[in-house]
Structure formats: structure tokens, C-alpha cells
Chimera marker file (.cmm) of the C-alpha trace (Angstrom):
<marker_set name="trace">
<marker id="1" x="3.255" y="-0.858" z="14.524" r="1" g="1" b="0" radius="0.5"/>
<marker id="2" x="4.050" y="2.833" z="14.838" r="1" g="1" b="0" radius="0.5"/>
<marker id="3" x="6.799" y="5.094" z="15.882" r="1" g="1" b="0" radius="0.5"/>
<marker id="4" x="5.484" y="8.293" z="17.855" r="1" g="1" b="0" radius="0.5"/>
<marker id="5" x="2.423" y="7.662" z="16.204" r="1" g="1" b="0" radius="0.5"/>
<marker id="6" x="3.366" y="7.869" z="12.626" r="1" g="1" b="0" radius="0.5"/>
<marker id="7" x="2.002" y="5.672" z="10.132" r="1" g="1" b="0" radius="0.5"/>
<marker id="8" x="4.795" y="3.606" z="8.289" r="1" g="1" b="0" radius="0.5"/>
<marker id="9" x="3.873" y="3.945" z="4.569" r="1" g="1" b="0" radius="0.5"/>
<marker id="10" x="5.692" y="2.208" z="2.046" r="1" g="1" b="0" radius="0.5"/>
<marker id="11" x="5.858" y="3.497" z="-1.297" r="1" g="1" b="0" radius="0.5"/>
<marker id="12" x="6.397" y="1.245" z="-4.114" r="1" g="1" b="0" radius="0.5"/>
<marker id="13" x="6.092" y="2.774" z="-7.988" r="1" g="1" b="0" radius="0.5"/>
<marker id="14" x="8.884" y="2.373" z="-11.039" r="1" g="1" b="0" radius="0.5"/>
<marker id="15" x="7.966" y="5.605" z="-11.993" r="1" g="1" b="0" radius="0.5"/>
<marker id="16" x="10.463" y="7.828" z="-10.113" r="1" g="1" b="0" radius="0.5"/>
<marker id="17" x="8.699" y="11.241" z="-10.920" r="1" g="1" b="0" radius="0.5"/>
<marker id="18" x="5.068" y="9.797" z="-9.627" r="1" g="1" b="0" radius="0.5"/>
<marker id="19" x="6.920" y="8.039" z="-6.464" r="1" g="1" b="0" radius="0.5"/>
<marker id="20" x="8.536" y="11.120" z="-5.186" r="1" g="1" b="0" radius="0.5"/>
<marker id="21" x="5.422" y="13.753" z="-5.753" r="1" g="1" b="0" radius="0.5"/>
<marker id="22" x="3.294" y="10.649" z="-4.223" r="1" g="1" b="0" radius="0.5"/>
<marker id="23" x="6.385" y="10.962" z="-0.857" r="1" g="1" b="0" radius="0.5"/>
<marker id="24" x="6.141" y="14.485" z="-1.202" r="1" g="1" b="0" radius="0.5"/>
<marker id="25" x="2.028" y="14.847" z="-1.087" r="1" g="1" b="0" radius="0.5"/>
<marker id="26" x="2.135" y="12.573" z="2.173" r="1" g="1" b="0" radius="0.5"/>
<marker id="27" x="4.761" y="14.481" z="4.185" r="1" g="1" b="0" radius="0.5"/>
<marker id="28" x="3.229" y="17.476" z="3.341" r="1" g="1" b="0" radius="0.5"/>
<marker id="29" x="-0.216" y="16.324" z="4.376" r="1" g="1" b="0" radius="0.5"/>
<marker id="30" x="0.402" y="13.945" z="7.099" r="1" g="1" b="0" radius="0.5"/>
<marker id="31" x="2.672" y="12.500" z="9.813" r="1" g="1" b="0" radius="0.5"/>
<marker id="32" x="3.866" y="9.703" z="8.045" r="1" g="1" b="0" radius="0.5"/>
<marker id="33" x="7.334" y="7.760" z="7.934" r="1" g="1" b="0" radius="0.5"/>
<marker id="34" x="7.639" y="6.855" z="4.438" r="1" g="1" b="0" radius="0.5"/>
<marker id="35" x="10.144" y="4.349" z="2.721" r="1" g="1" b="0" radius="0.5"/>
<marker id="36" x="10.059" y="4.377" z="-1.077" r="1" g="1" b="0" radius="0.5"/>
<marker id="37" x="10.995" y="1.487" z="-3.509" r="1" g="1" b="0" radius="0.5"/>
<marker id="38" x="11.681" y="1.396" z="-7.173" r="1" g="1" b="0" radius="0.5"/>
<marker id="39" x="10.998" y="-2.552" z="-7.295" r="1" g="1" b="0" radius="0.5"/>
<marker id="40" x="9.288" y="-4.756" z="-5.907" r="1" g="1" b="0" radius="0.5"/>
<marker id="41" x="12.089" y="-6.902" z="-4.651" r="1" g="1" b="0" radius="0.5"/>
<marker id="42" x="13.367" y="-4.208" z="-2.738" r="1" g="1" b="0" radius="0.5"/>
<marker id="43" x="10.085" y="-3.849" z="-1.130" r="1" g="1" b="0" radius="0.5"/>
<marker id="44" x="9.975" y="-7.504" z="-0.171" r="1" g="1" b="0" radius="0.5"/>
<marker id="45" x="13.632" y="-7.346" z="1.210" r="1" g="1" b="0" radius="0.5"/>
<marker id="46" x="12.278" y="-4.639" z="3.629" r="1" g="1" b="0" radius="0.5"/>
<marker id="47" x="9.137" y="-6.092" z="5.205" r="1" g="1" b="0" radius="0.5"/>
<marker id="48" x="10.990" y="-7.029" z="7.891" r="1" g="1" b="0" radius="0.5"/>
<marker id="49" x="10.560" y="-3.026" z="9.055" r="1" g="1" b="0" radius="0.5"/>
<marker id="50" x="6.522" y="-4.175" z="9.226" r="1" g="1" b="0" radius="0.5"/>
<marker id="51" x="5.143" y="-1.347" z="7.497" r="1" g="1" b="0" radius="0.5"/>
<marker id="52" x="1.372" y="-0.197" z="8.603" r="1" g="1" b="0" radius="0.5"/>
<marker id="53" x="0.266" y="0.173" z="4.653" r="1" g="1" b="0" radius="0.5"/>
<marker id="54" x="1.822" y="-0.658" z="1.266" r="1" g="1" b="0" radius="0.5"/>
<marker id="55" x="0.726" y="1.298" z="-1.832" r="1" g="1" b="0" radius="0.5"/>
<marker id="56" x="2.007" y="-0.598" z="-4.813" r="1" g="1" b="0" radius="0.5"/>
<marker id="57" x="2.211" y="0.116" z="-8.581" r="1" g="1" b="0" radius="0.5"/>
<marker id="58" x="0.873" y="-2.662" z="-10.466" r="1" g="1" b="0" radius="0.5"/>
<marker id="59" x="3.108" y="-3.120" z="-13.148" r="1" g="1" b="0" radius="0.5"/>
<marker id="60" x="6.641" y="-2.478" z="-11.998" r="1" g="1" b="0" radius="0.5"/>
<marker id="61" x="8.469" y="-3.209" z="-14.787" r="1" g="1" b="0" radius="0.5"/>
<marker id="62" x="9.852" y="-0.023" z="-16.082" r="1" g="1" b="0" radius="0.5"/>
<marker id="63" x="12.992" y="0.065" z="-14.704" r="1" g="1" b="0" radius="0.5"/>
<marker id="64" x="13.860" y="-3.695" z="-14.952" r="1" g="1" b="0" radius="0.5"/>
<marker id="65" x="11.718" y="-5.865" z="-17.423" r="1" g="1" b="0" radius="0.5"/>
<marker id="66" x="12.715" y="-8.715" z="-15.561" r="1" g="1" b="0" radius="0.5"/>
<marker id="67" x="11.014" y="-7.428" z="-12.515" r="1" g="1" b="0" radius="0.5"/>
<marker id="68" x="8.530" y="-9.154" z="-10.577" r="1" g="1" b="0" radius="0.5"/>
<marker id="69" x="5.228" y="-7.192" z="-11.245" r="1" g="1" b="0" radius="0.5"/>
<marker id="70" x="2.677" y="-5.586" z="-8.468" r="1" g="1" b="0" radius="0.5"/>
<marker id="71" x="0.554" y="-8.647" z="-8.629" r="1" g="1" b="0" radius="0.5"/>
<marker id="72" x="3.519" y="-11.389" z="-7.447" r="1" g="1" b="0" radius="0.5"/>
<marker id="73" x="4.641" y="-8.451" z="-5.011" r="1" g="1" b="0" radius="0.5"/>
<marker id="74" x="1.459" y="-8.530" z="-3.868" r="1" g="1" b="0" radius="0.5"/>
<marker id="75" x="0.980" y="-11.940" z="-3.313" r="1" g="1" b="0" radius="0.5"/>
<marker id="76" x="4.720" y="-12.358" z="-1.356" r="1" g="1" b="0" radius="0.5"/>
<marker id="77" x="3.376" y="-9.386" z="0.676" r="1" g="1" b="0" radius="0.5"/>
<marker id="78" x="0.453" y="-11.318" z="1.924" r="1" g="1" b="0" radius="0.5"/>
<marker id="79" x="2.434" y="-13.993" z="2.447" r="1" g="1" b="0" radius="0.5"/>
<marker id="80" x="5.109" y="-12.841" z="4.670" r="1" g="1" b="0" radius="0.5"/>
<marker id="81" x="1.792" y="-11.093" z="6.703" r="1" g="1" b="0" radius="0.5"/>
<marker id="82" x="-1.769" y="-11.063" z="5.479" r="1" g="1" b="0" radius="0.5"/>
<marker id="83" x="-2.700" y="-8.194" z="7.828" r="1" g="1" b="0" radius="0.5"/>
<marker id="84" x="-0.393" y="-5.740" z="5.651" r="1" g="1" b="0" radius="0.5"/>
<marker id="85" x="-2.714" y="-3.695" z="3.799" r="1" g="1" b="0" radius="0.5"/>
<marker id="86" x="-1.961" y="-3.341" z="0.192" r="1" g="1" b="0" radius="0.5"/>
<marker id="87" x="-3.385" y="-0.538" z="-2.021" r="1" g="1" b="0" radius="0.5"/>
<marker id="88" x="-2.653" y="-1.344" z="-5.528" r="1" g="1" b="0" radius="0.5"/>
<marker id="89" x="-2.170" y="1.831" z="-8.006" r="1" g="1" b="0" radius="0.5"/>
<marker id="90" x="-2.045" y="1.567" z="-11.728" r="1" g="1" b="0" radius="0.5"/>
<marker id="91" x="-2.517" y="3.916" z="-14.693" r="1" g="1" b="0" radius="0.5"/>
<marker id="92" x="-4.992" y="1.386" z="-16.116" r="1" g="1" b="0" radius="0.5"/>
<marker id="93" x="-8.428" y="2.277" z="-15.652" r="1" g="1" b="0" radius="0.5"/>
<marker id="94" x="-10.282" y="-1.375" z="-16.403" r="1" g="1" b="0" radius="0.5"/>
<marker id="95" x="-12.201" y="-3.054" z="-13.762" r="1" g="1" b="0" radius="0.5"/>
<marker id="96" x="-10.378" y="-6.291" z="-14.973" r="1" g="1" b="0" radius="0.5"/>
<marker id="97" x="-7.201" y="-4.726" z="-13.411" r="1" g="1" b="0" radius="0.5"/>
<marker id="98" x="-9.382" y="-3.602" z="-10.388" r="1" g="1" b="0" radius="0.5"/>
<marker id="99" x="-11.028" y="-6.943" z="-9.723" r="1" g="1" b="0" radius="0.5"/>
<marker id="100" x="-7.907" y="-9.049" z="-10.398" r="1" g="1" b="0" radius="0.5"/>
<marker id="101" x="-5.983" y="-6.929" z="-7.704" r="1" g="1" b="0" radius="0.5"/>
<marker id="102" x="-9.239" y="-7.271" z="-5.304" r="1" g="1" b="0" radius="0.5"/>
<marker id="103" x="-8.796" y="-11.104" z="-5.885" r="1" g="1" b="0" radius="0.5"/>
<marker id="104" x="-4.836" y="-10.837" z="-4.637" r="1" g="1" b="0" radius="0.5"/>
<marker id="105" x="-6.282" y="-9.731" z="-1.454" r="1" g="1" b="0" radius="0.5"/>
<marker id="106" x="-5.358" y="-5.813" z="-2.213" r="1" g="1" b="0" radius="0.5"/>
<marker id="107" x="-7.420" y="-3.531" z="0.193" r="1" g="1" b="0" radius="0.5"/>
<marker id="108" x="-8.438" y="-1.554" z="-2.722" r="1" g="1" b="0" radius="0.5"/>
<marker id="109" x="-7.384" y="-0.098" z="-6.062" r="1" g="1" b="0" radius="0.5"/>
<marker id="110" x="-6.963" y="3.617" z="-7.191" r="1" g="1" b="0" radius="0.5"/>
<marker id="111" x="-6.150" y="4.705" z="-10.651" r="1" g="1" b="0" radius="0.5"/>
<marker id="112" x="-3.275" y="7.281" z="-10.842" r="1" g="1" b="0" radius="0.5"/>
<marker id="113" x="-4.546" y="10.554" z="-11.624" r="1" g="1" b="0" radius="0.5"/>
<marker id="114" x="-4.637" y="14.062" z="-10.128" r="1" g="1" b="0" radius="0.5"/>
<marker id="115" x="-6.873" y="13.087" z="-7.678" r="1" g="1" b="0" radius="0.5"/>
<marker id="116" x="-5.093" y="9.487" z="-6.522" r="1" g="1" b="0" radius="0.5"/>
<marker id="117" x="-3.496" y="11.086" z="-3.548" r="1" g="1" b="0" radius="0.5"/>
<marker id="118" x="-6.483" y="12.379" z="-2.330" r="1" g="1" b="0" radius="0.5"/>
<marker id="119" x="-8.517" y="8.821" z="-2.910" r="1" g="1" b="0" radius="0.5"/>
<marker id="120" x="-5.190" y="7.466" z="-0.966" r="1" g="1" b="0" radius="0.5"/>
<marker id="121" x="-5.512" y="9.624" z="1.983" r="1" g="1" b="0" radius="0.5"/>
<marker id="122" x="-9.236" y="8.483" z="2.496" r="1" g="1" b="0" radius="0.5"/>
<marker id="123" x="-8.636" y="4.611" z="1.890" r="1" g="1" b="0" radius="0.5"/>
<marker id="124" x="-5.539" y="4.871" z="4.793" r="1" g="1" b="0" radius="0.5"/>
<marker id="125" x="-8.032" y="6.649" z="6.964" r="1" g="1" b="0" radius="0.5"/>
<marker id="126" x="-10.566" y="3.878" z="6.474" r="1" g="1" b="0" radius="0.5"/>
<marker id="127" x="-7.604" y="0.985" z="6.862" r="1" g="1" b="0" radius="0.5"/>
<marker id="128" x="-7.117" y="2.462" z="10.541" r="1" g="1" b="0" radius="0.5"/>
<marker id="129" x="-10.594" y="3.171" z="11.433" r="1" g="1" b="0" radius="0.5"/>
<marker id="130" x="-11.440" y="-0.645" z="10.482" r="1" g="1" b="0" radius="0.5"/>
<marker id="131" x="-8.341" y="-1.764" z="12.487" r="1" g="1" b="0" radius="0.5"/>
<marker id="132" x="-9.915" y="0.184" z="15.518" r="1" g="1" b="0" radius="0.5"/>
<marker id="133" x="-13.158" y="-1.269" z="15.321" r="1" g="1" b="0" radius="0.5"/>
<marker id="134" x="-11.733" y="-4.944" z="15.035" r="1" g="1" b="0" radius="0.5"/>
<marker id="135" x="-9.505" y="-4.343" z="17.982" r="1" g="1" b="0" radius="0.5"/>
<marker id="136" x="-12.782" y="-3.017" z="19.796" r="1" g="1" b="0" radius="0.5"/>
<marker id="137" x="-14.725" y="-5.673" z="18.592" r="1" g="1" b="0" radius="0.5"/>
<marker id="138" x="-11.671" y="-8.323" z="19.913" r="1" g="1" b="0" radius="0.5"/>
<marker id="139" x="-12.025" y="-6.676" z="23.010" r="1" g="1" b="0" radius="0.5"/>
<marker id="140" x="-15.584" y="-6.916" z="23.332" r="1" g="1" b="0" radius="0.5"/>
<marker id="141" x="-15.347" y="-10.809" z="22.247" r="1" g="1" b="0" radius="0.5"/>
<marker id="142" x="-12.785" y="-11.432" z="24.854" r="1" g="1" b="0" radius="0.5"/>
<marker id="143" x="-14.776" y="-10.235" z="27.453" r="1" g="1" b="0" radius="0.5"/>
<marker id="144" x="-18.088" y="-12.038" z="27.114" r="1" g="1" b="0" radius="0.5"/>
<link id1="1" id2="2" r="1" g="1" b="0" radius="0.2"/>
<link id1="2" id2="3" r="1" g="1" b="0" radius="0.2"/>
<link id1="3" id2="4" r="1" g="1" b="0" radius="0.2"/>
<link id1="4" id2="5" r="1" g="1" b="0" radius="0.2"/>
<link id1="5" id2="6" r="1" g="1" b="0" radius="0.2"/>
<link id1="6" id2="7" r="1" g="1" b="0" radius="0.2"/>
<link id1="7" id2="8" r="1" g="1" b="0" radius="0.2"/>
<link id1="8" id2="9" r="1" g="1" b="0" radius="0.2"/>
<link id1="9" id2="10" r="1" g="1" b="0" radius="0.2"/>
<link id1="10" id2="11" r="1" g="1" b="0" radius="0.2"/>
<link id1="11" id2="12" r="1" g="1" b="0" radius="0.2"/>
<link id1="12" id2="13" r="1" g="1" b="0" radius="0.2"/>
<link id1="13" id2="14" r="1" g="1" b="0" radius="0.2"/>
<link id1="14" id2="15" r="1" g="1" b="0" radius="0.2"/>
<link id1="15" id2="16" r="1" g="1" b="0" radius="0.2"/>
<link id1="16" id2="17" r="1" g="1" b="0" radius="0.2"/>
<link id1="17" id2="18" r="1" g="1" b="0" radius="0.2"/>
<link id1="18" id2="19" r="1" g="1" b="0" radius="0.2"/>
<link id1="19" id2="20" r="1" g="1" b="0" radius="0.2"/>
<link id1="20" id2="21" r="1" g="1" b="0" radius="0.2"/>
<link id1="21" id2="22" r="1" g="1" b="0" radius="0.2"/>
<link id1="22" id2="23" r="1" g="1" b="0" radius="0.2"/>
<link id1="23" id2="24" r="1" g="1" b="0" radius="0.2"/>
<link id1="24" id2="25" r="1" g="1" b="0" radius="0.2"/>
<link id1="25" id2="26" r="1" g="1" b="0" radius="0.2"/>
<link id1="26" id2="27" r="1" g="1" b="0" radius="0.2"/>
<link id1="27" id2="28" r="1" g="1" b="0" radius="0.2"/>
<link id1="28" id2="29" r="1" g="1" b="0" radius="0.2"/>
<link id1="29" id2="30" r="1" g="1" b="0" radius="0.2"/>
<link id1="30" id2="31" r="1" g="1" b="0" radius="0.2"/>
<link id1="31" id2="32" r="1" g="1" b="0" radius="0.2"/>
<link id1="32" id2="33" r="1" g="1" b="0" radius="0.2"/>
<link id1="33" id2="34" r="1" g="1" b="0" radius="0.2"/>
<link id1="34" id2="35" r="1" g="1" b="0" radius="0.2"/>
<link id1="35" id2="36" r="1" g="1" b="0" radius="0.2"/>
<link id1="36" id2="37" r="1" g="1" b="0" radius="0.2"/>
<link id1="37" id2="38" r="1" g="1" b="0" radius="0.2"/>
<link id1="38" id2="39" r="1" g="1" b="0" radius="0.2"/>
<link id1="39" id2="40" r="1" g="1" b="0" radius="0.2"/>
<link id1="40" id2="41" r="1" g="1" b="0" radius="0.2"/>
<link id1="41" id2="42" r="1" g="1" b="0" radius="0.2"/>
<link id1="42" id2="43" r="1" g="1" b="0" radius="0.2"/>
<link id1="43" id2="44" r="1" g="1" b="0" radius="0.2"/>
<link id1="44" id2="45" r="1" g="1" b="0" radius="0.2"/>
<link id1="45" id2="46" r="1" g="1" b="0" radius="0.2"/>
<link id1="46" id2="47" r="1" g="1" b="0" radius="0.2"/>
<link id1="47" id2="48" r="1" g="1" b="0" radius="0.2"/>
<link id1="48" id2="49" r="1" g="1" b="0" radius="0.2"/>
<link id1="49" id2="50" r="1" g="1" b="0" radius="0.2"/>
<link id1="50" id2="51" r="1" g="1" b="0" radius="0.2"/>
<link id1="51" id2="52" r="1" g="1" b="0" radius="0.2"/>
<link id1="52" id2="53" r="1" g="1" b="0" radius="0.2"/>
<link id1="53" id2="54" r="1" g="1" b="0" radius="0.2"/>
<link id1="54" id2="55" r="1" g="1" b="0" radius="0.2"/>
<link id1="55" id2="56" r="1" g="1" b="0" radius="0.2"/>
<link id1="56" id2="57" r="1" g="1" b="0" radius="0.2"/>
<link id1="57" id2="58" r="1" g="1" b="0" radius="0.2"/>
<link id1="58" id2="59" r="1" g="1" b="0" radius="0.2"/>
<link id1="59" id2="60" r="1" g="1" b="0" radius="0.2"/>
<link id1="60" id2="61" r="1" g="1" b="0" radius="0.2"/>
<link id1="61" id2="62" r="1" g="1" b="0" radius="0.2"/>
<link id1="62" id2="63" r="1" g="1" b="0" radius="0.2"/>
<link id1="63" id2="64" r="1" g="1" b="0" radius="0.2"/>
<link id1="64" id2="65" r="1" g="1" b="0" radius="0.2"/>
<link id1="65" id2="66" r="1" g="1" b="0" radius="0.2"/>
<link id1="66" id2="67" r="1" g="1" b="0" radius="0.2"/>
<link id1="67" id2="68" r="1" g="1" b="0" radius="0.2"/>
<link id1="68" id2="69" r="1" g="1" b="0" radius="0.2"/>
<link id1="69" id2="70" r="1" g="1" b="0" radius="0.2"/>
<link id1="70" id2="71" r="1" g="1" b="0" radius="0.2"/>
<link id1="71" id2="72" r="1" g="1" b="0" radius="0.2"/>
<link id1="72" id2="73" r="1" g="1" b="0" radius="0.2"/>
<link id1="73" id2="74" r="1" g="1" b="0" radius="0.2"/>
<link id1="74" id2="75" r="1" g="1" b="0" radius="0.2"/>
<link id1="75" id2="76" r="1" g="1" b="0" radius="0.2"/>
<link id1="76" id2="77" r="1" g="1" b="0" radius="0.2"/>
<link id1="77" id2="78" r="1" g="1" b="0" radius="0.2"/>
<link id1="78" id2="79" r="1" g="1" b="0" radius="0.2"/>
<link id1="79" id2="80" r="1" g="1" b="0" radius="0.2"/>
<link id1="80" id2="81" r="1" g="1" b="0" radius="0.2"/>
<link id1="81" id2="82" r="1" g="1" b="0" radius="0.2"/>
<link id1="82" id2="83" r="1" g="1" b="0" radius="0.2"/>
<link id1="83" id2="84" r="1" g="1" b="0" radius="0.2"/>
<link id1="84" id2="85" r="1" g="1" b="0" radius="0.2"/>
<link id1="85" id2="86" r="1" g="1" b="0" radius="0.2"/>
<link id1="86" id2="87" r="1" g="1" b="0" radius="0.2"/>
<link id1="87" id2="88" r="1" g="1" b="0" radius="0.2"/>
<link id1="88" id2="89" r="1" g="1" b="0" radius="0.2"/>
<link id1="89" id2="90" r="1" g="1" b="0" radius="0.2"/>
<link id1="90" id2="91" r="1" g="1" b="0" radius="0.2"/>
<link id1="91" id2="92" r="1" g="1" b="0" radius="0.2"/>
<link id1="92" id2="93" r="1" g="1" b="0" radius="0.2"/>
<link id1="93" id2="94" r="1" g="1" b="0" radius="0.2"/>
<link id1="94" id2="95" r="1" g="1" b="0" radius="0.2"/>
<link id1="95" id2="96" r="1" g="1" b="0" radius="0.2"/>
<link id1="96" id2="97" r="1" g="1" b="0" radius="0.2"/>
<link id1="97" id2="98" r="1" g="1" b="0" radius="0.2"/>
<link id1="98" id2="99" r="1" g="1" b="0" radius="0.2"/>
<link id1="99" id2="100" r="1" g="1" b="0" radius="0.2"/>
<link id1="100" id2="101" r="1" g="1" b="0" radius="0.2"/>
<link id1="101" id2="102" r="1" g="1" b="0" radius="0.2"/>
<link id1="102" id2="103" r="1" g="1" b="0" radius="0.2"/>
<link id1="103" id2="104" r="1" g="1" b="0" radius="0.2"/>
<link id1="104" id2="105" r="1" g="1" b="0" radius="0.2"/>
<link id1="105" id2="106" r="1" g="1" b="0" radius="0.2"/>
<link id1="106" id2="107" r="1" g="1" b="0" radius="0.2"/>
<link id1="107" id2="108" r="1" g="1" b="0" radius="0.2"/>
<link id1="108" id2="109" r="1" g="1" b="0" radius="0.2"/>
<link id1="109" id2="110" r="1" g="1" b="0" radius="0.2"/>
<link id1="110" id2="111" r="1" g="1" b="0" radius="0.2"/>
<link id1="111" id2="112" r="1" g="1" b="0" radius="0.2"/>
<link id1="112" id2="113" r="1" g="1" b="0" radius="0.2"/>
<link id1="113" id2="114" r="1" g="1" b="0" radius="0.2"/>
<link id1="114" id2="115" r="1" g="1" b="0" radius="0.2"/>
<link id1="115" id2="116" r="1" g="1" b="0" radius="0.2"/>
<link id1="116" id2="117" r="1" g="1" b="0" radius="0.2"/>
<link id1="117" id2="118" r="1" g="1" b="0" radius="0.2"/>
<link id1="118" id2="119" r="1" g="1" b="0" radius="0.2"/>
<link id1="119" id2="120" r="1" g="1" b="0" radius="0.2"/>
<link id1="120" id2="121" r="1" g="1" b="0" radius="0.2"/>
<link id1="121" id2="122" r="1" g="1" b="0" radius="0.2"/>
<link id1="122" id2="123" r="1" g="1" b="0" radius="0.2"/>
<link id1="123" id2="124" r="1" g="1" b="0" radius="0.2"/>
<link id1="124" id2="125" r="1" g="1" b="0" radius="0.2"/>
<link id1="125" id2="126" r="1" g="1" b="0" radius="0.2"/>
<link id1="126" id2="127" r="1" g="1" b="0" radius="0.2"/>
<link id1="127" id2="128" r="1" g="1" b="0" radius="0.2"/>
<link id1="128" id2="129" r="1" g="1" b="0" radius="0.2"/>
<link id1="129" id2="130" r="1" g="1" b="0" radius="0.2"/>
<link id1="130" id2="131" r="1" g="1" b="0" radius="0.2"/>
<link id1="131" id2="132" r="1" g="1" b="0" radius="0.2"/>
<link id1="132" id2="133" r="1" g="1" b="0" radius="0.2"/>
<link id1="133" id2="134" r="1" g="1" b="0" radius="0.2"/>
<link id1="134" id2="135" r="1" g="1" b="0" radius="0.2"/>
<link id1="135" id2="136" r="1" g="1" b="0" radius="0.2"/>
<link id1="136" id2="137" r="1" g="1" b="0" radius="0.2"/>
<link id1="137" id2="138" r="1" g="1" b="0" radius="0.2"/>
<link id1="138" id2="139" r="1" g="1" b="0" radius="0.2"/>
<link id1="139" id2="140" r="1" g="1" b="0" radius="0.2"/>
<link id1="140" id2="141" r="1" g="1" b="0" radius="0.2"/>
<link id1="141" id2="142" r="1" g="1" b="0" radius="0.2"/>
<link id1="142" id2="143" r="1" g="1" b="0" radius="0.2"/>
<link id1="143" id2="144" r="1" g="1" b="0" radius="0.2"/>
</marker_set>
């Protein structure tokens, strides 16, 4: 799952500037192994690399108008491995969009803003705390 304790992070966004900015912020603030993708199709083609977390844009049609959108990509990620946590990103600050993402089994939803990176960091930390708790609970249950 992790190489040298690095979290393998997939960043998927068709906005090249936002994608590069997010990549730089993650590389500057923590020890991540990061792969970036401009389309959902490219992300899906690389799932065999087993990311620990996927951060996925909601729209994904800025480069290729016929590209699959974030929800379709999310559904395919969950078909591949339901345990991969996916955090959805969008510039839309609408509760309906957030609810839609959660209904498709996203771990969380973050609005693109000046605080998005810090929210993503906290969510990723929560993901790994939750995984540790589940691991400890399973260990405990196996011994009962």
C-alpha cells in the first residue's frame, strides 16, 4: 500500500493550473507519492498502481468534452476497489452536488477555494486514522 511510508495520492483535475498548484502544495507539506491526471480515463487506466487516496474533480470536461465526468470516474474507481477513498472537488458550492457525490460513495466533498488544500490535508489525515482504527478493531475481533 505504501512505499517508504509515503501516501500514494492520485490527483485528477482538468484544470492544469489548479492541478499543478495542488501537487506543489502536497509535495511541499508532506511526504506523498503523487500522480496527476487530466482525465478520469487516465486515472482509471492507472488504478493498478493502487492509490491510497484519490482526489477527483467533479466535472472533468474542460479538455475533452466527451471525457467521462467525476461521478462516472468515481463509480468506476469503486467498481475496481470499493476501499479506495475518493475525495471529490468542485468549484460548485451547492449542497446537491455534495450529496450526489456522497451517494456515489465519495469519502468527502471539498469546494475549490483558498482553503481547499488544508481541508484536503485534514480529510486525508482522517482517512488514515479511520483505517488504523478499523485495523485495530479487526485485530481485536479476531482474538475474541
